[in-house]
C-alpha positions as CSV (number, residue, x, y, z in Angstrom):
1,A,0.0,0.0,0.0
2,T,1.3,3.4,-0.9
3,A,-1.0,5.2,1.5
4,A,-3.3,4.2,4.4
5,S,-5.3,6.5,6.6
6,T,-8.4,6.5,8.7
7,V,-11.1,9.1,8.0
8,N,-13.9,10.1,10.3
9,A,-16.8,11.4,8.2
10,D,-20.1,12.3,9.9
11,G,-19.3,9.9,12.8
12,V,-18.5,7.0,10.5
13,H,-14.9,5.7,10.4
14,Y,-13.2,4.6,7.2
15,L,-9.9,3.0,6.5
16,Q,-8.7,4.2,3.1
17,I,-5.8,2.5,1.4
18,T,-4.4,3.6,-2.0
19,L,-2.3,1.2,-4.1
20,A,0.0,2.2,-6.9
21,S,1.3,0.2,-9.9
22,V,-1.5,-2.4,-9.9
23,Q,-1.1,-3.6,-13.5
24,N,-0.4,-7.1,-12.2
25,I,-3.1,-7.3,-9.6
26,W,-6.2,-9.3,-10.4
27,G,-7.8,-9.0,-7.0
28,I,-7.5,-7.8,-3.4
29,R,-8.1,-9.4,-0.1
30,A,-8.5,-7.5,3.1
31,V,-7.9,-9.4,6.4
32,F,-9.0,-8.0,9.8
33,E,-10.0,-9.0,13.2
34,P,-13.7,-10.2,13.7
35,S,-14.4,-7.3,16.0
36,S,-13.4,-4.8,13.4
37,F,-15.6,-6.1,10.5
38,P,-16.4,-3.3,8.1
39,R,-19.9,-2.7,7.1
40,G,-19.0,-2.3,3.5
41,Y,-16.2,-1.4,1.1
42,T,-15.7,0.6,-2.1
43,V,-13.2,0.1,-4.8
44,G,-12.0,2.8,-7.2
45,V,-9.8,2.4,-10.2
46,C,-7.8,5.2,-11.8
47,A,-5.8,5.3,-15.0
48,E,-3.9,8.6,-14.3
49,A,-0.1,8.3,-14.3
50,N,0.1,10.3,-11.1
51,V,-2.1,9.0,-8.3
52,T,-2.7,12.5,-6.9
53,D,-4.5,13.3,-10.2
54,C,-7.0,10.5,-9.7
55,D,-10.7,11.3,-9.3
56,W,-12.0,8.8,-6.8
57,S,-15.6,10.2,-6.8
58,S,-16.8,7.3,-9.1
59,L,-16.3,4.0,-7.4
60,T,-16.5,0.7,-9.2
61,A,-17.7,-1.7,-6.6
62,Y,-19.6,-1.8,-3.3
63,T,-20.7,-4.5,-1.0
64,T,-21.6,-5.2,2.6
65,D,-20.7,-8.9,2.4
66,V,-18.0,-10.3,4.6
67,N,-16.6,-13.8,4.6
68,R,-16.7,-16.0,7.7
69,D,-12.9,-16.1,7.8
70,S,-12.6,-12.4,8.5
71,T,-11.8,-11.4,5.0
72,L,-13.2,-9.3,2.1
73,V,-12.2,-10.3,-1.4
74,A,-12.6,-8.3,-4.6
75,K,-11.6,-9.9,-7.9
76,F,-11.4,-8.0,-11.2
77,A,-12.8,-9.4,-14.5
78,V,-10.3,-7.2,-16.4
79,R,-6.9,-6.0,-15.3
80,P,-7.2,-2.8,-13.4
81,A,-5.7,0.6,-14.4
82,L,-2.6,2.2,-12.8
83,H,-4.0,2.9,-9.4
84,L,-6.6,1.5,-7.1
85,M,-8.3,2.8,-3.9
86,F,-9.8,0.4,-1.4
87,T,-12.1,1.9,1.3
88,L,-13.4,0.0,4.3
89,R,-16.4,1.4,6.1
90,L,-15.8,0.5,9.8
91,P,-18.6,-0.2,12.3
92,A,-19.9,3.1,13.6
93,E,-20.0,1.9,17.2
94,L,-16.2,1.5,17.3
95,A,-14.7,4.7,18.5
96,E,-11.7,6.0,16.6
97,D,-9.3,5.2,19.5
98,T,-10.6,1.7,20.1
99,F,-11.0,0.0,16.7
100,S,-8.1,-2.2,15.6
101,T,-5.4,-0.7,13.5
102,E,-4.0,-4.2,12.6
103,Y,-5.3,-4.3,9.0
104,R,-3.5,-6.2,6.3
105,L,-4.1,-5.7,2.6
106,E,-3.0,-8.5,0.4
107,S,-2.8,-8.5,-3.3
108,F,-2.7,-11.5,-5.6
109,E,-2.4,-12.2,-9.3
């Protein structure tokens, strides 16, 4: 991950991760502790050469499904563009100073 940050928007906490150089990535898997299950996630794909030029306002996927093994998986039917943003919507009842920061983002081809 090239950037990872937590965002508090209207009382809802998000973990936002931006990846760069994802030409070889066909999917992403987020692994977290059961107590920190997100309520949903969004995926954005950007073709700009510079990640700071990306417009993440249009997101390509959204779901509230979580797997029983504490993972979320997103697979791409076509190879993504240059950059990808993965946003987890964290449970609102978890305060900013109490939810786990032990998130791992794994990529696979």
